TINU-382216 format. One line per field, with one value per residue (C-alpha): x, z, y; residue in one letter; residue number from 1. Coordinates in pm, whole numbers, plus 50000, padded with zeros to 5 digits. Layout:
N
px	c(X|...) $
pz	c(Z|...) $
py	c(Y|...) $
res	c(a|...) $
n	c(NUM|...) $
***
This chain:
337
px	c(51683|51465|51446|51264|51183|51069|50758|50495|50415|50381|50715|50634|50639|50953|51096|51003|51121|51457|51517|51398|51668|51948|51855|51799|51503|51278|50930|50882|50503|50398|50098|50072|49718|49570|49356|49541|49712|49816|50183|50164|50325|50586|50679|50667|50916|51133|51205|51225|51544|51731|51640|51844|52100|52481|52605|52728|52487|52688|52793|52414|52393|52000|52120|52232|52157|51977|51886|51977|52315|52141|52494|52532|52399|52065|51944|52101|51912|51549|51580|51591|51299|51467|51606|51592|51503|51233|50932|50564|50262|50059|49729|49504|49201|49002|49057|49403|49378|49498|49737|49865|49980|50102|50287|50436|50517|50474|50660|50914|50997|51218|51458|51720|51829|52003|52252|52071|52048|51649|51392|51113|50741|50571|50172|49978|49595|49657|49251|49159|49321|49015|49020|49208|49447|49533|49492|49806|49996|49924|50165|50475|50386|50395|50718|50858|51273|51460|51560|51143|50961|50609|50440|50079|49939|49602|49318|49062|49215|48872|48977|49250|49133|49210|49464|49717|49599|49718|50129|50209|50269|50024|50125|49876|49913|49701|49589|49803|49715|49665|49989|50205|50067|50061|50449|50520|50360|50556|50926|50901|50640|50744|50399|50234|50096|49724|49724|49905|49619|49355|49478|49579|49166|49023|49248|49127|49440|49539|49881|49860|49478|49653|49930|49657|49429|49702|49852|49525|49323|49096|48965|48873|48626|48461|48420|48255|48042|47954|47856|47621|47436|47460|47297|47007|46962|46590|46523|46723|46557|46773|46846|46994|47172|47299|47406|47672|47802|47848|47969|48269|48312|48346|48572|48822|48781|48840|48455|48627|48687|48321|48207|48432|48318|47986|48073|48275|47973|47685|47955|48021|47684|47675|47977|47820|47433|47671|47916|47781|48122|48193|48588|48568|48359|48618|48324|48394|48263|47949|47870|47554|47406|47561|47379|47064|47073|47186|46896|46591|46771|46815|47070|46956|46891|47206|47398|47144|47278|47619|47607|47431|47727|47984|47788|47808|48193|48225|47997|48210|48503|48330|48269|47927|47764|47895|47539|47333|47552|47515|47174|47060|47283|47068|46712|46833|46975|46661|46415|46625|46583) $
pz	c(58721|58458|58091|57779|57768|58080|57902|57767|57351|57338|57042|56887|57180|57366|57030|57030|57316|57290|56967|57123|57452|57128|57010|57277|57149|57405|57422|57766|57843|57771|57791|57810|57770|57830|58092|58436|58453|58078|58111|58104|58429|58380|58049|58185|58463|58209|58004|58268|58414|58056|58064|58361|58291|58315|58063|57757|57509|57259|57262|57264|56867|56820|56623|56961|57250|57447|57794|58106|58235|58531|58698|58751|59095|58898|58779|59147|59265|59043|59145|59532|59417|59609|59234|59359|59021|58936|59150|59139|59229|59494|59575|59911|59767|59437|59234|59241|59339|59241|59560|59451|59122|59288|59593|59417|59083|59005|59347|59299|58932|58922|59178|58949|58913|59176|58971|58639|58287|58394|58655|58555|58736|58658|58730|58788|58727|58538|58414|58771|58790|58807|58596|58815|58883|58516|58441|58718|58517|58188|58299|58333|58021|57831|58007|58149|58227|57980|58180|58299|58176|58255|58231|58277|58331|58148|58097|57982|57772|57706|58110|57989|57877|57503|57569|57765|57464|57217|57436|57484|57275|57363|57343|57300|57466|57261|57359|57330|57101|57313|57203|57312|57658|57675|57550|57808|58071|58016|58001|58240|58488|58424|58401|58289|57929|58035|58280|58042|57778|58038|58223|57858|57748|58011|58021|57726|57554|57938|58069|58413|58470|58314|58544|58834|58696|58694|59031|59256|59370|59466|59036|59053|59346|59201|58874|59047|59222|58936|58693|58987|58991|58571|58514|58721|58630|58552|58871|59108|59287|59242|59603|59633|59290|59534|59813|59534|59486|59810|59981|59662|59763|60194|60121|59939|59548|59256|59186|58777|58746|58850|58566|58324|58381|58337|58032|57886|57960|57759|57483|57515|57480|57130|56977|57049|56881|56635|56565|56714|56847|57192|57143|57123|57456|57734|57963|57768|58083|58078|57732|57796|57997|57696|57437|57660|57659|57322|57191|57409|57369|57008|56906|56973|57323|57398|57258|57492|57849|57670|57637|57970|58140|57959|58015|58397|58398|58294|58546|58794|58645|58649|59006|59065|59343|59345|59475|59285|58938|58983|59086|58754|58596|58759|58688|58361|58273|58426|58208|57886|57989) $
py	c(72857|73031|72844|72918|72555|72528|72771|72532|72636|73013|73007|73357|73517|73362|73484|73792|73865|73698|73877|74215|74130|74093|74372|74594|74734|74725|74894|75100|74911|74535|74377|73941|73854|73541|73352|73216|72976|73018|73111|73539|73581|73341|73511|73800|73706|73539|73824|74034|73797|73821|74180|74193|73945|74087|73919|74088|74186|74205|73808|73745|73660|73547|73206|73077|73287|73031|73166|73383|73329|73205|73253|73602|73835|73915|73559|73456|73765|73666|73283|73427|73652|73962|74144|74456|74655|74388|74515|74311|74541|74393|74486|74394|74432|74289|74600|74792|75153|75454|75505|75128|75250|75602|75425|75133|75275|75665|75786|75522|75520|75847|75673|75494|75127|74962|74736|74678|74824|74870|74890|74654|74692|74327|74448|74115|74159|74484|74445|74484|74886|75101|75436|75620|75387|75337|75740|75752|75485|75650|75921|75715|75519|75829|75999|75740|75762|75607|75259|75203|74963|74803|74486|74415|74135|74097|73840|74080|74306|74522|74624|74897|75163|75289|75579|75253|75038|75248|75344|74889|74593|74364|73952|73790|73444|73151|72834|72581|72236|71950|71751|72031|71953|71625|71658|71890|71741|71415|71544|71768|71623|71234|71256|70878|70883|70804|71071|71383|71292|71311|71620|71783|71721|71849|72190|72322|72496|72593|72458|72581|72424|72077|72146|72163|71867|71618|71693|71760|71491|71767|71813|71452|71518|71834|71627|71362|71605|71840|71498|71407|71726|71714|71362|71456|71805|71811|71632|71875|72164|72498|72444|72172|72231|72550|72312|72095|72482|72642|72292|72273|72687|72580|72271|72557|72405|72621|72726|72825|72440|72358|72623|72415|72132|72204|72381|72063|71881|72078|72094|71664|71641|71839|71671|71359|71474|71596|71319|71004|70897|70839|70800|71152|71260|71386|71227|70853|70692|70885|70792|70698|70951|71226|70989|71006|71400|71419|71273|71441|71869|72051|72203|72527|72466|72326|72627|72803|72618|72719|73028|73102|72899|73125|73470|73311|73308|73676|73776|73593|73761|74126|74026|74003|73867|73445|73349|73557|73435|73095|73079|73273|73026|72730|72867|72959|72579|72399|72688|72574|72184) $
res	c(m|a|e|y|d|n|i|a|g|q|e|q|i|k|d|f|i|k|k|s|a|c|r|k|k|i|s|h|a|y|a|f|c|g|e|s|g|s|g|r|y|e|l|a|k|l|f|a|t|t|l|q|c|t|k|e|y|d|m|w|d|e|a|t|f|d|n|p|c|g|e|c|r|s|c|l|q|m|r|n|k|n|q|p|d|v|i|t|v|t|h|e|k|k|q|i|g|v|d|d|i|r|n|q|v|n|n|t|v|d|i|k|p|y|a|g|p|y|k|i|y|i|i|p|d|a|d|k|m|t|e|q|a|q|n|a|l|l|k|t|i|e|e|p|p|e|y|a|i|i|m|l|i|v|e|n|i|n|g|l|l|p|t|i|l|s|r|i|v|q|l|n|l|r|p|l|s|e|k|v|i|v|d|y|l|m|a|q|l|k|m|p|d|y|m|a|e|t|s|a|a|f|a|q|g|n|i|g|k|a|i|r|y|a|t|d|e|d|f|l|a|v|k|d|e|v|i|k|a|l|k|n|l|e|n|k|r|i|f|e|l|m|d|v|v|k|k|i|k|s|e|g|y|n|v|d|d|y|l|d|i|v|l|l|w|f|r|d|i|l|l|y|k|a|v|k|d|p|s|m|l|l|f|k|d|e|a|g|s|i|d|g|q|a|r|i|r|s|y|e|n|i|e|k|c|i|n|a|i|d|k|a|k|q|r|l|v|a|n|v|n|f|e|v|t|m|e|l|l|f|i|t|l|k|e|i|s) $
n	c(1|2|3|4|5|6|7|8|9|10|11|12|13|14|15|16|17|18|19|20|21|22|23|24|25|26|27|28|29|30|31|32|33|34|35|36|37|38|39|40|41|42|43|44|45|46|47|48|49|50|51|52|53|54|55|56|57|58|59|60|61|62|63|64|65|66|67|68|69|70|71|72|73|74|75|76|77|78|79|80|81|82|83|84|85|86|87|88|89|90|91|92|93|94|95|96|97|98|99|100|101|102|103|104|105|106|107|108|109|110|111|112|113|114|115|116|117|118|119|120|121|122|123|124|125|126|127|128|129|130|131|132|133|134|135|136|137|138|139|140|141|142|143|144|145|146|147|148|149|150|151|152|153|154|155|156|157|158|159|160|161|162|163|164|165|166|167|168|169|170|171|172|173|174|175|176|177|178|179|180|181|182|183|184|185|186|187|188|189|190|191|192|193|194|195|196|197|198|199|200|201|202|203|204|205|206|207|208|209|210|211|212|213|214|215|216|217|218|219|220|221|222|223|224|225|226|227|228|229|230|231|232|233|234|235|236|237|238|239|240|241|242|243|244|245|246|247|248|249|250|251|252|253|254|255|256|257|258|259|260|261|262|263|264|265|266|267|268|269|270|271|272|273|274|275|276|277|278|279|280|281|282|283|284|285|286|287|288|289|290|291|292|293|294|295|296|297|298|299|300|301|302|303|304|305|306|307|308|309|310|311|312|313|314|315|316|317|318|319|320|321|322|323|324|325|326|327|328|329|330|331|332|333|334|335|336|337) $
***
């Protein structure tokens, strides 16, 4: 059952889409912007469920409206993922090409909804549309049928053309506080407090990551491999560091988790150098190693390491070759060290 309480935080966005539905003030295009795991797709899907719910709109008082009814034909179809008037655009290649948009959106948008008041297109990875694909979509956004709504799921908002940005309502998902994540994990997943707190700390405001960290034993395996390499970074050769990454990738672990852990390690070093308080560390059980690193590294040195990791993450998002990106990162980290 799709409910607003099942999405952690993002109260402003939830309030906005509830009020938009109640007032029938609907735009033809929205962008749900946030990193993967932030709840952007879930919010778009819940907005679509709300809009298509056949409960009488004049009964939806803003002060009392809670959730879509969950009982009408449309709500049941949404639950079973077969609502014919809510279309999720798919793509097989890394980028969304012009044919994907033409075949799945432009060529079908003039067909009226089968039953509901709207025809809703949800486009995951919308920032991966080619320029041609975006220009094709722009034609629909500029002159849409009255019933058409486009919902873009976006991580990098700068990946969209200015002409599209100027015609959409942008909804920016913010990182959540640790307390919000801990409360959610304990209430919704019945998680013990110590596990919820550890997962929330590593997630850095991302509820999707927190859930994965708390429920996936692979994360602990990746974490141990990364820390082992980082503790001896100066003494390891590039090929040894690359072997660790290749092993993680070949075993199906999430490489983004790898980079997140590396980044958090250096942030812990920076934090400890500044405040000398081991209770504030994420890697509390590695306080001795972090203390040693903080002593020998300057603030400038640590910040250069953090910038290098951020740059590697950006390169991977931009589809730069994985092995080249990681090798450049390790060369940079070793040069800085």
